C-alpha positions in Angstrom: 115.7 63.1 156.5 114.0 62.8 153.2 111.3 65.2 152.2 108.7 62.3 152.1 109.5 61.3 155.7 109.4 64.9 156.9 106.0 65.4 155.3 104.7 62.3 156.9 106.0 63.4 160.4 104.4 66.8 159.9 101.1 65.2 159.0 101.2 63.0 162.1 102.0 66.0 164.3 99.1 67.9 162.8 96.8 65.0 163.5 98.0 64.8 167.1 97.5 68.5 167.6 94.0 68.2 166.2 93.1 65.4 168.6 94.5 67.4 171.6 92.3 70.4 170.6 89.3 68.1 170.5 90.1 66.6 173.9 90.6 70.0 175.5 87.4 71.5 174.0 87.0 74.6 171.9 87.1 77.0 174.8 88.4 76.8 178.4 85.5 76.1 180.8 83.1 74.7 178.2 82.0 71.1 177.8 84.1 69.5 175.0 82.0 68.5 172.0 82.9 65.5 169.7 81.4 65.0 166.3 80.6 61.3 165.6 82.4 61.6 162.2 85.7 62.5 163.9 85.8 60.2 166.9 88.7 57.8 167.0 89.1 54.8 169.3 91.7 56.7 171.4 89.4 59.6 172.0 86.5 57.3 172.9 88.6 55.4 175.5 89.6 58.7 177.1 86.0 59.6 177.6 84.4 56.3 178.7 85.4 52.9 180.0 84.8 50.6 177.0 86.2 47.1 176.3 85.8 44.7 173.4 84.7 41.1 174.3 85.8 38.2 172.1 82.9 36.0 173.2 80.8 35.9 170.0 78.1 33.7 171.5 76.1 36.9 171.9 75.3 36.6 168.2 74.1 33.0 168.3 70.4 33.7 168.5 70.6 36.7 166.1 72.5 34.8 163.4 70.3 31.6 163.7 67.3 33.6 162.5 66.1 31.9 159.4 63.4 33.3 157.1 63.0 31.7 153.7 64.4 33.9 150.9 62.4 33.6 147.7 63.9 33.2 144.3 63.0 36.8 143.3 65.0 38.2 146.2 68.0 35.9 145.5 68.0 37.0 141.8 67.9 40.7 142.9 70.9 40.1 145.1 72.8 38.3 142.4 72.2 41.1 140.0 73.2 43.6 142.6 76.5 41.9 143.1 77.1 41.5 139.3 76.4 45.2 138.8 78.8 46.4 141.6 81.6 44.0 142.3 84.0 45.6 139.8 83.6 49.1 141.3 82.6 48.7 144.9 86.2 49.2 146.3 86.5 52.5 144.3 83.1 53.9 145.2 82.9 57.0 147.3 80.7 56.9 150.4 77.7 58.2 148.5 78.3 56.0 145.5 78.4 52.9 147.8 75.3 54.0 149.6 73.1 54.7 146.5 74.3 51.9 144.3 74.5 49.0 146.8 73.4 49.7 150.4 70.1 51.4 149.9 68.6 48.7 147.6 69.3 46.1 150.4 67.8 48.3 153.1 64.8 49.1 151.0 64.2 45.3 150.5 64.2 44.9 154.3 61.7 47.8 154.4 62.4 49.3 157.8 59.1 51.1 157.9 55.8 50.3 159.7 52.9 52.7 159.9 51.1 50.2 162.2 54.0 50.1 164.7 55.2 53.7 164.1 58.8 53.3 163.2 60.9 53.9 160.1 64.4 54.3 158.7 66.2 57.7 158.8 69.2 58.8 156.8 71.4 61.6 158.2 69.6 61.5 161.6 70.7 64.2 164.1 71.8 62.8 167.4 73.1 64.5 170.6 74.1 63.0 174.0 75.4 65.3 176.7 77.1 64.6 180.0 78.8 66.9 182.5 82.2 66.0 180.9 81.5 65.7 177.2 79.0 66.0 174.4 78.5 63.6 171.5 76.9 65.3 168.5 76.4 64.9 164.8 74.4 63.0 162.2 74.2 59.2 161.8 74.4 57.6 158.4 71.4 55.3 158.9 69.1 54.6 161.9 65.8 52.9 162.5 63.8 54.8 165.1 60.4 55.1 166.7 58.4 57.9 165.2 57.2 58.4 161.6 57.4 62.2 161.3 60.5 62.7 163.5 62.8 60.4 165.5 61.7 59.7 169.0 63.7 56.6 170.1 66.5 55.1 168.0 66.7 51.3 167.9 69.4 50.4 165.4 72.3 52.1 163.6 74.4 51.4 160.5 77.6 53.4 160.2 79.8 54.5 157.7 79.4 53.2 154.2 83.1 53.8 153.7 85.3 52.1 151.1 88.3 51.8 153.5 89.4 52.1 157.1 91.9 54.8 156.1 89.0 57.2 155.4 87.6 57.2 159.0 86.9 55.2 162.1 83.6 53.4 161.5 83.8 51.2 164.5 84.5 53.9 167.1 81.9 56.2 165.4 79.3 53.5 165.6 80.1 52.8 169.3 79.7 56.5 170.1 76.3 56.5 168.5 75.3 53.3 170.3 76.4 54.7 173.6 74.4 57.8 173.0 71.3 55.8 172.1 71.6 53.4 175.1 71.8 56.4 177.4 69.0 58.4 175.7 66.7 55.3 175.7 67.8 54.2 179.1 68.5 50.7 177.8 71.0 48.1 178.8 72.1 47.0 175.3 71.6 47.9 171.6 72.6 46.6 168.2 74.3 48.2 165.1 76.5 47.5 162.2 79.3 49.1 160.3 80.4 48.7 156.7 83.8 49.0 155.1 83.5 48.6 151.3 81.9 45.2 150.7 82.4 44.0 154.3 79.7 44.2 157.0 80.3 43.8 160.7 77.5 43.5 163.3 77.9 45.0 166.7 76.3 44.6 170.2 76.9 47.2 172.9 76.1 46.6 176.5 76.1 49.1 179.4 77.8 47.6 182.4 77.7 50.5 184.8 77.8 54.3 184.8 80.1 55.3 181.9 81.2 51.7 181.5 80.5 49.6 178.4 81.3 46.3 176.7 81.0 45.6 173.0 81.0 42.6 170.7 81.9 42.6 167.0 80.8 39.8 164.7 82.8 38.0 162.0 82.9 39.8 158.7 80.3 39.2 156.1 81.4 39.9 152.5 78.4 41.3 150.6 80.0 40.4 147.3 79.3 36.7 148.1 75.7 35.7 147.6 75.6 33.4 150.7 77.0 36.2 152.9 74.6 38.8 151.4 71.6 36.6 152.1 72.9 36.2 155.6 73.2 40.0 156.0 69.7 40.3 154.7 68.4 37.8 157.3 70.3 39.6 160.1 68.6 42.8 159.2 65.2 41.1 159.0 65.8 39.9 162.6 66.4 43.4 163.7 63.1 44.5 162.1 61.2 41.7 163.9 63.0 42.6 167.1 61.9 46.3 166.8 58.3 45.2 166.2 58.4 43.2 169.4 60.0 46.1 171.3 57.2 48.4 170.1 54.4 46.0 171.0 55.8 45.2 174.4 
């Protein structure tokens, strides 16, 4: 056995041992706690019943939302792409967030004093059952409450440059499950980002500890048409939150 193969096997064994420790909990008799940042799909499936649906008609109304984009906004997006396309795949999570993601979110402007909601970065979130606890901080959330979060409406997860660095889909799903249960809702929306690619997600609660989720086609934010569509998808969420608050 070559040294390279041996090192790879040792790394895989260490990862499996780490996952087993997480599944068993830190101490015998305590409720196991899982950090959002470390949740894999395998761990999530051991804790809840969750299944992906391939029926993307759930996105039809959302993605048909059409608000005219003015020339100033289009120019801003074109400049954003021009300034970042050569580097975006090499950005760290923070580089990607500051240089590219935040300008888009600021343009949407997820803040309303009138309706008392705003955007939160690094929002603490905790959901506890008799069998497990989800805990940690979310990358981005829009929530009721101006001074502190009272009811989370929408999440964006990971701002990662590549899947190998984490599990953005499963981490987002854990956050959405937590929010659905905390809010006592039947469904909730979110998105996750891998480098330049955006994926929108809908999670539905079917029964106790049973969920279904939908993942959209990918949108490449380095393409102006896709970036404008991403922007409109986020504007839809903003309008939906305003409606939820008023109702």
